N, C-alpha and C positions, 0 to 999 in steps of 0.2 A: 331121144330128147334130153335124157339125163346127161349124156355126154356133151351136149351142146352148152349146158349151163356154165361150165368153167370158161368156155370161150366167150359166151355172152357177158359173163362177169368181167372178164379181162377187157372186152370191148367197152363195157360201161365204165370201167375204171379209167381206161384210156381217154374216153370221151370226157369224163369228169376232169381228168388231169388237163385235157386240152381246152377246157372252158377258157374264155378270155381272161388272161392273167397279165395283160399289158394293154396300154393304150396305143402305142406306136412301136413298130418294128422297122428300123432302117436296115436295108440289106443291099447286097451287091454294090458296095461302096468301097472307096479307098479312104479309110478313116484315119486321119491324123489325130490320135488321142491327145497328144501333147502331155502325156503322163510323165512320171519321173524317168522312165526308160525311153521316152519318145516312141512308144509302141505303135504299131500299125494294126488295124483291124478291118473286118469286112462288114460288121453289123453291130448294132446296139439296140437296146430296148428302153422304152420310156413308160413310166407309170406315175400318175399324179404329178406330172410336171418335172419328174426327176429321172435320171438315168439309173436303171437297175441292173443292167448287165451289158457287157461288151465282149465281143469274140468273133469267131468266124461264122459264116452263113449257116452251115450245117448244124453246128452246136446250138446256136441261138434259135433257129427255126424249129428244131426238135423240142426245145424246152418251152418256148413261148408261143402263144396264140394272141395276136394283137388285133384290136378293133380296126386299126389302120396300118397298112403295110406300105412303106415308101421304098420303091425300087429305085435306087440311085443310078442304075444303069452304068455302073463303073465310074461315076463321077467322084471327084474329091470332096470329102466332108471334113469340116474343121470345127473346133469350138467357136462359139459366137465371138466375133471380134470385139475387143475392148479398147476404147480410145482413152488413154490415160490423161489427156489434157485437151479439154474443149471449152468453148463458151456456148453451150447448147442452147440455153434460153436466148442469149443475145443473137445467135444465129437464126433462131426462129423469128425474132423480131425483124431481123434484116430482110426476111422473106416478104415482109409487108412494107418495105421502104424502097428507096431508090438504090438499085444495084449498080455499082460503079466498077466492079471487079472486071479487069481486062480492058478498061478504057485506055486508049493509046495516046491521049493528049488531054490537056485541060479543056480545049474546045469540045471534045467528045463528052467530057464530064458535064459541061454546061448544057449541051444538047440533051443529055439523058435527064438532067434535072428539069429542063423545060417540058419535056414530054411527060414526065411524072406529074408536074404541076398542073398540066392540062387535064390529066385523068383524075387528079385529086386536088380539087380547087380550094380546099379549106385546110386550115391548121398549119403547123410547122412542117417544113420540108426537111426530112431527115434521110440522109444517104450514107453509104459506106462502101469501102473497098478500093478507093483510088490509090494509085502508087506512082509517085513522080519518077521513080527509078525506071519505069517502063515507058516514059515519054521521051520525045526527041530532046526537049529541054528539061534536064533532070533537076529542076528546082521546085521548091514549094510554090504553089500558086498564090495569086493575089485575088482579093474579093471584089475587085472593080466590076467585073462582068455580072456577078451575082447581085451587086448593089443596083446596077442599072435595070436588071430584069425584075428584081424583087425588092423594091424600095421600102415596102411595108411588111411583107411576109417574111418571117424569120427562116433562115436556112442554115443548117449545120451538116457538114459532110465529113465523115470520119475516115482517116487514112486506113489502109488495109491492116496495119498492125494494131489498130485501136489505141495508139499512143499519140495521135495528133489529129486535130480537126481544123477545117477552115469554116469560118462563119461569116455571114454577111453582116452589114452594119445594123440591120434591124435586130438581129439576134444579139449582137454586141451591145446594143442600146438597152435591151431588156435585162442583160446581165450587168449593165453599168460598167463595162470594161473601158478603161481609158489608156491612152498612150503613156508609157513610162511606169505603168502599174507593175509591181513585182509580186511574184508568187513563189514561195519556197517549193523546190522540187518541180518547177514548171517554167514555162517560157511564154510570154506574150510578145509576139514578134512585131517589130515596127521597122519601117524604112523611112528615113528622113523625117522622123517624128510622127509618122502616121501609121495607124494600125493596118496590117496586111490582111487580118482575119485569121492568121495562123495561131493556134494555141497548142502547146505541146505539154503532154503529161498532166501534172497537177493543175495547170491553168485550164484544162478542159472542164474541170469540175465547176468553175464559175458559171459556165453557161449550161452545162448539162442539168444542174439542179433546177433550172428554170423551165425545162421541158415538161409539159404536162404528163402525168403518169398514164401509162397505157390502160385502157379499160379492161375489165375482167375478160371480155370476149377476145380482146387482142392478146392477152396473156395466154389464154387457153389455145388460141390459134397458133401462137408462137411455139408452144410445146408440141402440139399435135402435128404442125407442119414440119418442124424439125425432125420429129420422130419418123414421119413417113419417109422422108428423104434418107435418114440414117439407116432405117431397116432395109432400104433398097440397096445399100452398099454393104450390108452384112454386120452392122454394128448392133450389139445387143446390150452393151453397157457403155455409158459415157461418164467421164469425170467432168462435172461442171465447175469451173474454177472461179470462185469469187462471187457468190450470191449473198443477198441479205437474208437474215434468218426468217423474214416474213415469207420467203419463197418455200420454206420447208413445208408448211401446212398446205400451200397451194399445190405443190407437187404431190403430197400425200393424198389430198382430196381427189386430184385428177387420176391418180393410180387406183384409188379406192373405187371410183365409179367406172373404171375400165377404159377411160379415155387415153390414159398414158400407160403404155406397157413397157416402155424403155426402162431398163434398170439404170439408176443414177447414183453416182458417188459425188456428193456435194461438198465443196470447200466453201466455208463462209468467209466473207470479206474481213479484212483487218480493220474492224470498227468496234468500238466499245460495246455497243448494244448487242453485237453478235457474240462477243466473248461472254457477256452476262447471260445471254440466252442458253448457250451450250454448256457453260460451266454449271449453271443452275439445273439444267435438264439432264445432262449427261449424254452419252452417245445415243443418237437416234438411229435405230436399225430395224428395218423391215426387209422382206425378200426383195423389194424393189427400190428401196431408198436407204442410203447409208450416209450419215452425217457425223463426222468425227475429226474433221481437220479444218485448218484455216489457211487461206491464201493471202500471202503478204507480198507486196511489190517492193523490190529493192531499187530498181531503176526502170528506164524506159526501153525503147527498141533501137536497134542499130540503124534501121532504115530511116528513122526520123532523128537520128543522132542524139537520142536521149539515153542510150546505153552508157553506163558509167565506166570509163576506161582509166587504166593506170597512167597512160601517156596520151597526149593529144591525138585526135583523129588525124589520119594521114591526109584527109581532104578538107580539113578545117583547122587552121592554125590556132593554137592556144585554146582549143575547145576539147574538154574531156567528158562532156555529158554531166550527169548529176545523179545523186541518190534521191529517191522520192521522199524519204524520211531520214531522220538523224540516226546515227549508229546507236545512240542511246535508246531510241525507240525500238529498234530491231532487237537489241539485247534484252530490253525489258519484256517485250512480247515473247521472245524465245523462252525466257525463264518461266514466265507465267504459263505458257502453253505446256511446257515440260512438267511443271509442278502439278498441273491439273490432269496430266496423262493423255493429252491429245496430240495430234499430228500437225507439224508445221510444214507448209509447202510454200517456198519462196521463189518468186519470179526473179531471176538474175540473168542478165544478158552479158554485160561487159565484164572484163577481167577484174576490174576494181570492185564492182558489185559482188561478183562471185567470191572474191577473196574476203570481203567484209562478212558476208553471210556464212561462208565456210568456217571462218574463225569463230564467229559467234556460236554456230552450231557445235563446234568442237569444244568450246568452253562450257557449254551446257550439257552436252552428251557425255563428256569426259573420256570415253573410250569406246570399245566395242559394245554394241547394243542391238536391240530389235525394235527400236521406236519408229523406224522407217521414215524418218524425216527426209523430205525431198527438196531438191533444187529444181525448179521448173525452168527448162530451157538449157541451163548450164552451157551457154552458147560459146563464150570466149573465155579461155582460161590461161593463166600464166602456167607454164609447164610445171613449176615447182608446187603448184596448188592442187594438182591432180591427186596427190597422195591423201588428201583429206577425205575423199570419198571412201577409200578403202580403210583408212585408219579409224574412222568414226561411223562406218556403215551408213554414210549419207547416200541417198539414192538420186542419181541424175535422171530426171524425167525429160526425155528429149523428143524432138519432132523432126524426123528425117527429111520431110519435104521442105523444112526451113533451109537446109543446106543447098538443095537444088533450086530453090527460089532466090536465095541471096547470093549464090556463087558468081553471078554476073557483075556484082558491084561491091561485094564484101571486101575484096582486096583493096579497092579504092579507099574504103573507110579505115582499114586496119593496116595495110601494108603487108608484104610477103611474109615477114617473120611472125607476126601475131596470127596470121591466117593459119599457120601450121597447127596450132592447138585451138582452132575454132571449128565447131561442128565435128569434134573429134570423138565420135561415138564409140569406135572400137577401143580407144584408149580408156574411155570412161567405163565401158562394159567390163574391161579387164580388172577394174578396181574391186568390184564386189562379185563379179561373175553373173550378174543379172541386172536388167534395166528395162523399165517400162517405156513404151513408145506411144506417141499420140500425134495429133495434127495441129492443135491450137485453132481449129476452125472456129469462126469463119475467116481467120487470117489465111489459112490454107484450105484446100479442098477437103470435104468431109470423107472422101473415099479412102478406107484403110488399105486398099490394094495399091494406091499411090504411095502410101507410107512404106509398104513392103518393098515396092519397086525402088523407091529412093534409097532405102536402107541398104539393099543388096547391090544395086547397080550404080548408085550415086550419079544418076543422069536425069535430065528432064524428060518430059513426055515425047520430045522429038528425038531423043537419043543423044543429046549433047551433054557433055563432051565425049568424044571417043575415049574409051578407057575409064571414064568416070572422073568426077571431081574429088580430088584427094582420095583415091581408091584404097589407100592403106587404112582408111577408117570405115570402109564398107563392113557390113555385118554379114555373117553367114545366113543362109536361108532358115536354118533351124533357130538361130538366135533371133532373127527378125520375127518369125512366127511366134516364138515364145514371148517376145516383147509386146505383141498385140493380143496375147491371150493370158497365159498363166502368170507371166511376170507383171503384166498390168494388173491382174487380179491381186497378186501378192503386194503390189505397192498400195493397194486399197485394203489390205488385211482380209481379203476375200478368197484366197487361194484354196480354201477348203470347200467352197461352195460353187465356184465357177472357174473358167479359164482352161478347162480340159474336159475331155469326154471320158468320164470315169463314173462308176457306180456311186450314187449318193449325191452327185452334183446336179445342178439345174440343167434341164434339157434345153440349153441354149446352143444352137448350132447353125451352120450355114453350108449350103451346097453350091459349089461353084461350077461354071461351065468348062473350066480348065484347071489344071493343077499348078498352083503358084510355086510349088517346090521343084517343078521341072521346066516350066516355060521360061524361055530366055529372051533377052533383049527387050525391045519396046513392046513386043507381044505380051510380055508380062503385065504391063500397065493396062492392057485391054481386057483382061480377065473380068468376067461379070458374075454377079450373084444370081443364081437361079431361084433359090428359096432361102428364107431366113425364118428360124424358129426361136421363140422365147417361151420358156416354161413348157415346151412341148406343143405350143400353139403356133401355127403358121401365121406369121405377121407380114410376110411379103412373098410374092411369087412373080417372077419375070413373065411379062405378057408376050 
């Protein structure tokens, strides 16, 4: 019996050592850690919502006993995807409105509105997602049909890019909009002295401010509905670009009560009250919410010809688009944000808008820096302006699916020469060696797999065109994955807490049904998410 005591003691010690020392163990996986060495692993361990160890199956299983073991069955596992440019809240609201994305004609838009009005007989009719570039007649619509169907009930329908709307006369009357009325940084369209109902960029504000505010329940439904869909495609952090400061507390309360588990990086709108709020309060940072930046709009969108170009549009003589505010405003805002130590993120589409903002950034930043000021979209650039990104560490925040959505008509707007340095993601990546990727949803689809596919293949979901659109600007698979994970986190000053599967970081990860680093062609766009985890909690599982 005495001889057995040492053995029993060893067994007792082993059992004690093998007590649960982890919450989750993921094993038998192809783990893309996306660490500095882009290391591969087979397993990792989660405790209290954070990753505590990464390695091979044998080593990890010998050391850790977890309450839950996830056998990935050889599937690929990635850090949770981060979308560096979204309109998350707006997307959630659109889920409660008339969905017009994919409509193939103005008649189809009108039919969708009629069907919605029948189901929802009261209040404003609000819709979004139409795109005249996808119709047989590629012209802005006219409100005549809306007026005949809805002579009293106000209707506003937002174009897919969010930079133009068509409103019926009832809505125009509420906003007291008249023919010939002028708006700085916007356009109220008229034909033969009569309103068509089309309002572009700043002109939209005249009517939008008349729309009743959504109820508290509608707001919560927007966040929760958006979250559900985003978790299903593997997103674990979203950058919501351009919210009012009042939304900060709404988001914080929803997260506190557990209704909202999506991590959010919020950029506040370019408005005086938002500057006052954040300058007075300072950076707002919790595990789920980060508020330290401002979203400024330099110009509109190419599709609605609001993008500000150096030379006229190729398909609209003597028209160059416009800036949405004065150069003096942008310069003043840049200096103010810099002096207060915050991040500036500016929407710039046209080559003129990009040049204006890049020069203002350069004047304020002086030289090399780590302020991580961003140009959102960086869509069309004069070749000589590319150097600003590298010389002043300015970050191009781009959306690869914009290239594959716009490629059908962008050449008509720009001509062949300007098109060469439009959607030039590889050229921009080379400036700093890193670049965050996003979607701009609901302008584009929320799915980050489509982002990856568009970045590396430069083709649409049908595989068009053969060889890809401007394939010289395709990204490598490694760079595309980094753009959706660690580089997106870095653009948010969050690379030490997320964006890779490493000890000490949040246990945000996704398991896919196929390996996006290996699947080729259109099959790549068909890869699905099996499971999504945030903070070690399963928030989505494919049925």
